[in-house]
C-alpha positions, 0 to 999 in steps of 0.5 A: 603065116608071116613066113609063108607070106614072105615066100609068096610070089605068084599068090597073095594071102591076107587075113580078115578076122577069121577069114583068110583070102588067098589070091592067085596072082599072075594076072598076065597069064590069067592066073594059070597054074604053074608048078610054083603057084601050085606049091605056094597054094599048097603051103598056104592051105597047110598053114591055114588048116593048122591055124584054128583062128582061121575058120574059112578061106576065100579063093580068088584071082587077080586081074581079069581072070580067076584061073585059066587052067594049067600054065603050059608055058611054065611047064605045068604040062608037056607035049607028048610024041603024039602031040597031046598035052599031058601033065609034066612028069618031073613034078609027078607027086603021085600016080595021078600026077599033079592034077590028082594031087591038086584035086585031092588037096582041095577036097581034103581041106576041112574048112569052108572055101568060098570061091570069088569068081572074078573072071574066066575059070577054065580047064583046071581053073574050072575044076578049082572053082568047083572044088570050092564049097560055094561060089560067089561071082561077078557079072564077069564070071565065065566058066569053060571046060576047054579040055576037049579043045586040047584033044583031052578028056577032063582031069583035075577032078572036073568029071567028079566035081562038075556033075555033083554041082550041076547034074550029069546032063548039064556037065555033059553039055559043058564038057562035050561042047566046051562052050562058055557059061556066063554069070547069069546061066551059071547062077541058074545051073548052080555054078554060082550061089550069088552074083554081085557087082565086080567092084564089090566081089571080094568084100561080098565074098568075105562077108559070105565067109563071115556068115559061116565063121560066126558059128562054132568052128568045130561044128562048121568043119564037121558040117563040111565033112558030113556033107562031103561024105554023105553026097554019095552014100546010102541013108544008113551010112549017112546016118552013121556018119552024122552020129560020128560027126555029132560025137566029134562036135560034142568035144567042144563043150564050151561052145555047146554051153555058149550056143545054149546061152546065146539062144536063151539070151537072144544074142550072138554067140562067141565061139572058141572051138573048145 
């Protein structure tokens, strides 16, 4: 991870035991997503994915905001001839542009991601928060769609993630009105799993991640995959995928033995992923 850390300018990355902490760090622009920031995030995720000792990731923002969406001033989007804001084409990496790659990158990341929502999450920043598996926020957390205000329909996966988190009607309310949702309402809607004081947010998010990383790592990763896959399929398909998951997790024979021993001996297990 050292080489990646040395190359970071718009993000920071720290290790806390089995937990990685990735911070979007351009607070003067409320951590808006420039091409440079997105490239750094992708590099960190690639490295974390390959590091078996890192079993979960906390994502947060520096300063007052979590992420204000696309950084228009930095060329993350351009004006079309009709006056609409559209993704820049010079960094188009697939047929969906950077917004498609960004959403897919988070959805395909196979370790738990805990969003520590310290401030506003708007536009693509809201999509990014929703792409996290769970979210813990402070009283300063605020969620806003913002797309319709820019004469845009949702992108960056918002129309996929939001209704799966809060349901269709609540998603429609947020998107069609572009109103801001504060922390207390976010907790009621399911946008947040927990609220803690702002001064305790990062430590609480890492502790939340630690609750997950105490368990066998292959079982943790496969649990995420099974849950993601089975959100939208019928029962028979879900059961088949669960069986595949059990077969995969069964490869960690040492962890299986340790799990049984820890249960019988009434102690905390020590798992290696093998």
